[in-house]
One Martini backbone bead per residue (centre of mass of N, CA, C, O) as a GRO file, in nm:
protein
  328
    1MET     BB    1   0.819  -8.543  -4.152
    2SER     BB    2   1.144  -8.488  -4.133
    3ASP     BB    3   1.460  -8.585  -4.146
    4PRO     BB    4   1.713  -8.522  -3.910
    5ASP     BB    5   1.960  -8.651  -4.082
    6THR     BB    6   1.920  -8.441  -4.291
    7PRO     BB    7   2.103  -8.166  -4.387
    8ARG     BB    8   1.863  -8.066  -4.586
    9SER     BB    9   1.568  -7.952  -4.636
   10ALA     BB   10   1.345  -7.842  -4.866
   11GLN     BB   11   1.248  -7.589  -4.713
   12ALA     BB   12   1.529  -7.460  -4.654
   13GLN     BB   13   1.611  -7.428  -4.949
   14ILE     BB   14   1.376  -7.244  -5.041
   15ALA     BB   15   1.431  -7.004  -4.835
   16GLU     BB   16   1.717  -6.941  -4.933
   17ALA     BB   17   1.651  -6.878  -5.223
   18ILE     BB   18   1.465  -6.636  -5.170
   19ARG     BB   19   1.670  -6.453  -5.009
   20ALA     BB   20   1.885  -6.432  -5.230
   21LYS     BB   21   1.706  -6.292  -5.443
   22ARG     BB   22   1.639  -6.034  -5.276
   23GLU     BB   23   1.930  -5.931  -5.234
   24ARG     BB   24   1.995  -5.904  -5.541
   25ARG     BB   25   1.773  -5.707  -5.609
   26SER     BB   26   1.857  -5.473  -5.405
   27SER     BB   27   2.139  -5.421  -5.530
   28GLN     BB   28   2.041  -5.348  -5.811
   29SER     BB   29   1.870  -5.100  -5.728
   30ILE     BB   30   2.094  -4.925  -5.606
   31GLN     BB   31   2.274  -4.916  -5.855
   32ALA     BB   32   2.064  -4.775  -6.035
   33GLU     BB   33   2.032  -4.514  -5.875
   34LEU     BB   34   2.329  -4.418  -5.884
   35GLU     BB   35   2.342  -4.399  -6.193
   36ALA     BB   36   2.115  -4.186  -6.218
   37MET     BB   37   2.250  -3.958  -6.044
   38GLU     BB   38   2.508  -3.933  -6.219
   39THR     BB   39   2.368  -3.855  -6.480
   40ALA     BB   40   2.231  -3.589  -6.368
   41LEU     BB   41   2.485  -3.442  -6.274
   42LEU     BB   42   2.632  -3.435  -6.550
   43ALA     BB   43   2.408  -3.268  -6.689
   44ASP     BB   44   2.432  -3.008  -6.510
   45ILE     BB   45   2.727  -2.947  -6.567
   46ASN     BB   46   2.700  -2.919  -6.877
   47SER     BB   47   2.467  -2.686  -6.842
   48PHE     BB   48   2.655  -2.483  -6.717
   49ASP     BB   49   2.680  -2.111  -6.722
   50LEU     BB   50   2.938  -1.907  -6.669
   51ASP     BB   51   2.870  -1.650  -6.824
   52ALA     BB   52   2.594  -1.588  -6.689
   53VAL     BB   53   2.718  -1.546  -6.409
   54ALA     BB   54   2.913  -1.314  -6.471
   55ARG     BB   55   2.696  -1.121  -6.570
   56ARG     BB   56   2.532  -1.106  -6.304
   57VAL     BB   57   2.762  -0.997  -6.119
   58ARG     BB   58   2.814  -0.733  -6.289
   59ALA     BB   59   2.529  -0.621  -6.243
   60GLU     BB   60   2.535  -0.605  -5.941
   61GLU     BB   61   2.779  -0.416  -5.921
   62GLU     BB   62   2.650  -0.175  -6.075
   63GLN     BB   63   2.424  -0.135  -5.883
   64PHE     BB   64   2.586  -0.068  -5.625
   65ARG     BB   65   2.734   0.177  -5.754
   66ALA     BB   66   2.479   0.347  -5.806
   67THR     BB   67   2.411   0.378  -5.490
   68GLY     BB   68   2.699   0.435  -5.327
   69LEU     BB   69   2.791   0.207  -5.113
   70ILE     BB   70   3.103   0.166  -5.259
   71ALA     BB   71   3.209   0.441  -5.281
   72GLY     BB   72   3.551   0.491  -5.211
   73THR     BB   73   3.663   0.199  -5.085
   74GLY     BB   74   3.844   0.005  -5.287
   75LEU     BB   75   3.643  -0.208  -5.380
   76GLU     BB   76   3.620  -0.526  -5.558
   77PHE     BB   77   3.471  -0.725  -5.778
   78PRO     BB   78   3.495  -1.029  -5.908
   79ASP     BB   79   3.564  -1.187  -6.204
   80ILE     BB   80   3.393  -1.436  -6.382
   81LEU     BB   81   3.510  -1.679  -6.573
   82ALA     BB   82   3.475  -1.929  -6.788
   83GLY     BB   83   3.730  -2.098  -6.660
   84GLY     BB   84   3.697  -2.017  -6.328
   85ALA     BB   85   3.834  -1.764  -6.294
   86THR     BB   86   3.976  -1.463  -6.152
   87ARG     BB   87   3.927  -1.097  -6.158
   88VAL     BB   88   4.108  -0.812  -6.029
   89GLU     BB   89   4.091  -0.483  -6.007
   90ALA     BB   90   4.260  -0.209  -5.961
   91PRO     BB   91   4.255   0.031  -5.749
   92ASP     BB   92   4.207   0.350  -5.690
   93SER     BB   93   4.421   0.560  -5.528
   94ALA     BB   94   4.254   0.818  -5.456
   95PRO     BB   95   4.009   0.690  -5.301
   96ALA     BB   96   4.182   0.548  -5.099
   97ARG     BB   97   4.320   0.795  -4.967
   98GLN     BB   98   4.051   0.933  -4.888
   99ALA     BB   99   3.953   0.701  -4.699
  100GLU     BB  100   4.196   0.708  -4.509
  101ALA     BB  101   4.158   1.002  -4.408
  102VAL     BB  102   3.874   0.972  -4.288
  103SER     BB  103   3.949   0.678  -4.131
  104ALA     BB  104   4.129   0.776  -3.914
  105PRO     BB  105   4.261   0.687  -3.637
  106VAL     BB  106   4.294   0.795  -3.316
  107LEU     BB  107   4.503   0.593  -3.280
  108GLN     BB  108   4.858   0.589  -3.274
  109LEU     BB  109   4.992   0.319  -3.426
  110ASP     BB  110   5.229   0.073  -3.452
  111PRO     BB  111   5.274  -0.142  -3.717
  112GLY     BB  112   5.506  -0.328  -3.576
  113GLY     BB  113   5.305  -0.409  -3.362
  114GLY     BB  114   5.093  -0.524  -3.151
  115LEU     BB  115   4.775  -0.444  -3.077
  116LEU     BB  116   4.755  -0.503  -2.771
  117GLU     BB  117   5.016  -0.359  -2.691
  118GLN     BB  118   4.934  -0.077  -2.793
  119LEU     BB  119   4.679  -0.054  -2.622
  120ARG     BB  120   4.822  -0.086  -2.350
  121ASN     BB  121   4.990   0.173  -2.377
  122GLN     BB  122   4.754   0.369  -2.407
  123ALA     BB  123   4.617   0.298  -2.137
  124GLU     BB  124   4.857   0.382  -1.959
  125ILE     BB  125   4.866   0.679  -2.038
  126CYS     BB  126   4.579   0.746  -1.942
  127LEU     BB  127   4.610   0.656  -1.648
  128ASN     BB  128   4.848   0.848  -1.581
  129HIS     BB  129   4.686   1.110  -1.638
  130GLN     BB  130   4.457   1.059  -1.434
  131ASN     BB  131   4.635   1.028  -1.187
  132ALA     BB  132   4.761   1.315  -1.204
  133GLU     BB  133   4.495   1.465  -1.175
  134GLN     BB  134   4.407   1.342  -0.905
  135GLN     BB  135   4.649   1.436  -0.744
  136HIS     BB  136   4.617   1.739  -0.798
  137GLN     BB  137   4.330   1.758  -0.678
  138SER     BB  138   4.401   1.647  -0.395
  139LEU     BB  139   4.607   1.864  -0.325
  140LEU     BB  140   4.422   2.099  -0.347
  141GLU     BB  141   4.208   2.014  -0.143
  142SER     BB  142   4.405   2.005   0.093
  143ARG     BB  143   4.484   2.302   0.102
  144LEU     BB  144   4.195   2.420   0.127
  145ASP     BB  145   4.130   2.271   0.387
  146HIS     BB  146   4.349   2.378   0.565
  147ALA     BB  147   4.273   2.681   0.533
  148LEU     BB  148   3.975   2.653   0.644
  149ARG     BB  149   4.054   2.553   0.922
  150GLN     BB  150   4.196   2.803   1.010
  151VAL     BB  151   3.962   2.997   0.976
  152PHE     BB  152   3.762   2.864   1.171
  153ALA     BB  153   3.932   2.863   1.430
  154TYR     BB  154   3.962   3.172   1.441
  155LEU     BB  155   3.657   3.265   1.418
  156HIS     BB  156   3.546   3.109   1.658
  157GLU     BB  157   3.722   3.258   1.870
  158LEU     BB  158   3.642   3.543   1.797
  159VAL     BB  159   3.345   3.525   1.860
  160GLN     BB  160   3.366   3.445   2.158
  161GLN     BB  161   3.499   3.705   2.249
  162LEU     BB  162   3.306   3.921   2.129
  163ASN     BB  163   3.046   3.820   2.277
  164VAL     BB  164   3.161   3.927   2.556
  165ILE     BB  165   3.276   4.217   2.498
  166LYS     BB  166   3.133   4.412   2.304
  167PRO     BB  167   3.255   4.606   2.104
  168PRO     BB  168   3.332   4.878   1.942
  169ILE     BB  169   3.300   5.013   1.615
  170ALA     BB  170   3.538   5.183   1.410
  171ARG     BB  171   3.262   5.253   1.216
  172ASN     BB  172   3.110   5.402   0.934
  173TYR     BB  173   2.793   5.407   0.757
  174LEU     BB  174   2.708   5.489   0.448
  175VAL     BB  175   2.395   5.646   0.348
  176ALA     BB  176   2.307   5.760   0.044
  177GLY     BB  177   2.567   5.967   0.050
  178SER     BB  178   2.493   6.146   0.344
  179GLN     BB  179   2.465   5.937   0.575
  180GLU     BB  180   2.541   5.797   0.906
  181LEU     BB  181   2.631   5.516   1.089
  182GLN     BB  182   2.682   5.531   1.436
  183GLY     BB  183   2.785   5.376   1.720
  184LEU     BB  184   2.869   5.078   1.692
  185VAL     BB  185   2.798   4.748   1.833
  186TRP     BB  186   2.854   4.452   1.930
  187GLN     BB  187   2.637   4.166   1.959
  188GLN     BB  188   2.654   3.907   1.741
  189GLY     BB  189   2.808   3.591   1.662
  190PHE     BB  190   2.903   3.355   1.384
  191ALA     BB  191   3.037   3.020   1.321
  192ASP     BB  192   3.081   2.814   1.023
  193TYR     BB  193   3.063   2.496   0.836
  194ARG     BB  194   3.129   2.317   0.525
  195SER     BB  195   3.116   1.979   0.405
  196ARG     BB  196   3.178   1.701   0.269
  197PRO     BB  197   3.121   1.405   0.237
  198GLN     BB  198   3.264   1.119   0.351
  199SER     BB  199   3.288   0.980   0.066
  200ALA     BB  200   3.448   1.270  -0.041
  201GLY     BB  201   3.652   1.331   0.231
  202ALA     BB  202   3.549   1.582   0.420
  203ALA     BB  203   3.601   1.846   0.302
  204MET     BB  204   3.616   2.174   0.303
  205GLU     BB  205   3.414   2.435   0.146
  206SER     BB  206   3.318   2.633   0.394
  207VAL     BB  207   3.306   2.963   0.570
  208SER     BB  208   3.099   3.116   0.805
  209PHE     BB  209   3.046   3.478   0.884
  210SER     BB  210   2.849   3.639   1.140
  211TYR     BB  211   2.714   3.970   1.230
  212ARG     BB  212   2.593   4.221   1.472
  213LEU     BB  213   2.511   4.564   1.459
  214ALA     BB  214   2.457   4.842   1.702
  215GLY     BB  215   2.273   5.138   1.789
  216GLN     BB  216   2.103   5.446   1.886
  217LYS     BB  217   2.090   5.589   1.598
  218GLY     BB  218   1.919   5.676   1.337
  219LEU     BB  219   1.763   5.731   1.015
  220VAL     BB  220   1.621   6.016   0.830
  221MET     BB  221   1.449   5.997   0.510
  222GLU     BB  222   1.350   6.174   0.210
  223ARG     BB  223   1.122   6.108  -0.075
  224ASP     BB  224   0.984   6.139  -0.353
  225GLY     BB  225   0.763   5.971  -0.552
  226THR     BB  226   0.959   5.917  -0.802
  227VAL     BB  227   1.196   5.769  -0.592
  228ALA     BB  228   1.093   5.598  -0.350
  229GLU     BB  229   1.094   5.305  -0.453
  230LYS     BB  230   1.393   5.279  -0.529
  231PHE     BB  231   1.508   5.357  -0.253
  232GLY     BB  232   1.385   5.129  -0.091
  233GLN     BB  233   1.516   4.896  -0.257
  234ALA     BB  234   1.807   4.968  -0.180
  235LEU     BB  235   1.787   4.933   0.125
  236PHE     BB  236   1.707   4.635   0.105
  237ASP     BB  237   1.962   4.525  -0.046
  238LEU     BB  238   2.147   4.615   0.220
  239ASN     BB  239   2.006   4.485   0.479
  240LEU     BB  240   1.802   4.689   0.597
  241ASP     BB  241   1.622   4.844   0.853
  242VAL     BB  242   1.301   4.968   0.745
  243LYS     BB  243   1.085   5.244   0.777
  244VAL     BB  244   0.770   5.337   0.617
  245GLU     BB  245   0.631   5.662   0.520
  246GLU     BB  246   0.343   5.766   0.357
  247PHE     BB  247   0.241   6.033   0.118
  248ARG     BB  248  -0.086   6.113   0.020
  249ASN     BB  249  -0.328   6.218  -0.164
  250GLU     BB  250  -0.651   6.219  -0.267
  251ARG     BB  251  -0.556   6.026  -0.523
  252ARG     BB  252  -0.321   5.833  -0.405
  253TYR     BB  253  -0.070   5.985  -0.450
  254LEU     BB  254   0.272   5.981  -0.430
  255GLU     BB  255   0.467   6.228  -0.293
  256ARG     BB  256   0.604   6.093  -0.030
  257ALA     BB  257   0.885   5.946   0.172
  258ARG     BB  258   0.968   5.800   0.489
  259PHE     BB  259   1.293   5.694   0.612
  260THR     BB  260   1.376   5.457   0.872
  261VAL     BB  261   1.692   5.375   0.988
  262LEU     BB  262   1.809   5.140   1.159
  263PRO     BB  263   2.073   5.085   1.400
  264GLU     BB  264   2.167   4.828   1.182
  265ILE     BB  265   2.410   4.564   1.107
  266LYS     BB  266   2.462   4.314   0.862
  267VAL     BB  267   2.713   4.059   0.850
  268ASN     BB  268   2.876   3.882   0.576
  269VAL     BB  269   3.104   3.593   0.555
  270ARG     BB  270   3.256   3.398   0.283
  271TRP     BB  271   3.448   3.107   0.264
  272GLU     BB  272   3.578   2.959  -0.046
  273ALA     BB  273   3.630   2.684  -0.243
  274ASP     BB  274   3.824   2.703  -0.554
  275LEU     BB  275   3.897   2.457  -0.783
  276ASN     BB  276   3.949   2.609  -1.050
  277SER     BB  277   4.170   2.822  -0.914
  278GLY     BB  278   4.289   2.744  -0.619
  279THR     BB  279   4.117   2.929  -0.429
  280LEU     BB  280   3.997   3.172  -0.213
  281ARG     BB  281   3.679   3.299  -0.150
  282VAL     BB  282   3.568   3.630  -0.047
  283LEU     BB  283   3.244   3.703   0.069
  284ALA     BB  284   3.122   4.034   0.130
  285ARG     BB  285   2.876   4.197   0.356
  286ASN     BB  286   2.907   4.486   0.524
  287LEU     BB  287   3.198   4.526   0.624
  288GLU     BB  288   3.333   4.822   0.534
  289ARG     BB  289   3.064   4.844   0.369
  290LEU     BB  290   2.805   4.894   0.189
  291GLY     BB  291   2.787   4.589   0.046
  292SER     BB  292   2.993   4.430  -0.188
  293MET     BB  293   3.275   4.197  -0.160
  294ARG     BB  294   3.588   4.069  -0.317
  295TYR     BB  295   3.813   3.795  -0.267
  296SER     BB  296   4.151   3.655  -0.321
  297ILE     BB  297   4.316   3.347  -0.192
  298ALA     BB  298   4.573   3.180  -0.123
  299PRO     BB  299   4.620   2.909   0.075
  300GLU     BB  300   4.925   2.975   0.159
  301ALA     BB  301   4.845   3.271   0.288
  302VAL     BB  302   4.720   3.133   0.529
  303ASN     BB  303   4.750   3.292   0.843
  304ARG     BB  304   4.779   3.460   1.132
  305ALA     BB  305   4.838   3.739   1.008
  306LEU     BB  306   4.596   3.751   0.809
  307LEU     BB  307   4.377   3.708   1.025
  308ASP     BB  308   4.441   3.956   1.197
  309GLU     BB  309   4.369   4.162   0.977
  310PHE     BB  310   4.076   4.073   0.956
  311GLY     BB  311   4.002   4.137   1.252
  312ARG     BB  312   4.060   4.442   1.224
  313MET     BB  313   3.854   4.494   1.009
  314VAL     BB  314   3.606   4.416   1.174
  315LEU     BB  315   3.674   4.647   1.406
  316GLY     BB  316   3.792   4.908   1.243
  317GLN     BB  317   4.086   4.886   1.218
  318PRO     BB  318   4.382   4.904   1.129
  319HIS     BB  319   4.493   4.761   0.806
  320GLN     BB  320   4.645   4.494   0.559
  321PHE     BB  321   4.470   4.303   0.393
  322PRO     BB  322   4.484   4.390   0.095
  323ARG     BB  323   4.797   4.381   0.075
  324LEU     BB  324   4.821   4.079   0.119
  325LEU     BB  325   4.650   3.997  -0.125
  326SER     BB  326   4.847   4.120  -0.350
  327ARG     BB  327   5.060   3.876  -0.294
  328CYS     BB  328   4.887   3.622  -0.417
   0.00000   0.00000   0.00000
């Protein structure tokens, strides 16, 4: 055993010497590695060829130009010079102006202001325009809805009264240009309306008005086989109730046909809101005569006087309904 009073034993001195030698050797190794890396880096820098790089960049630029991908854009690739500087050629003004004309922005913005502020102003203009259109559309729908409500209220009461009175209708209906259905009497009428869904404002879209007239005596007409089919189709298109009796020869060839027109007229009138024109369209069938008629009325023109004239026209009385429409 070593003497504990000795400052350092021989073993401790030997271990310290070995550790110091290892640390000195590690430092020398790191220093040698750094010197080797520095030498290799300097060699790479000295061997770097700037001219070769510049030639390669120019070759790539020419290749892109040949494909047409950058033609007319006004963009130029910089030239890398041997001294490390760059040179940019001035773009041709004509292709630049042409590209500017083609890619002109839709929004005409003031170059003096901020982009967001200019876009905000454009958006505000668009919103104001949309709001103005919506207000105009809403006002138009309100006018048409108000007019149709007046029409429905009037026709609903008119039907109720006529269904009780069942008055004679002072009008004859000419059939086929030769005979007339006469002595017609009101039988039954009906008024209804159609409106938009509640989520769309529930405004009225249309008012329907239909009634049936009937008489005592029908009409009997005959046509030969060459025109019988077309004549029967024409009566059917007029919404008339017709009974047909055909006369054929031994070869089943149609020689003639007898048409019995029942003394009944079905009348349909439809009042519609036309948002495109801002008017009411009145589509009538068999109203004043057999066939279809069409009227156009401004919503502001709908009042009690106009509807009274329409009621007189329904009853076959003298009226001024078309003249009032001409003022619309």
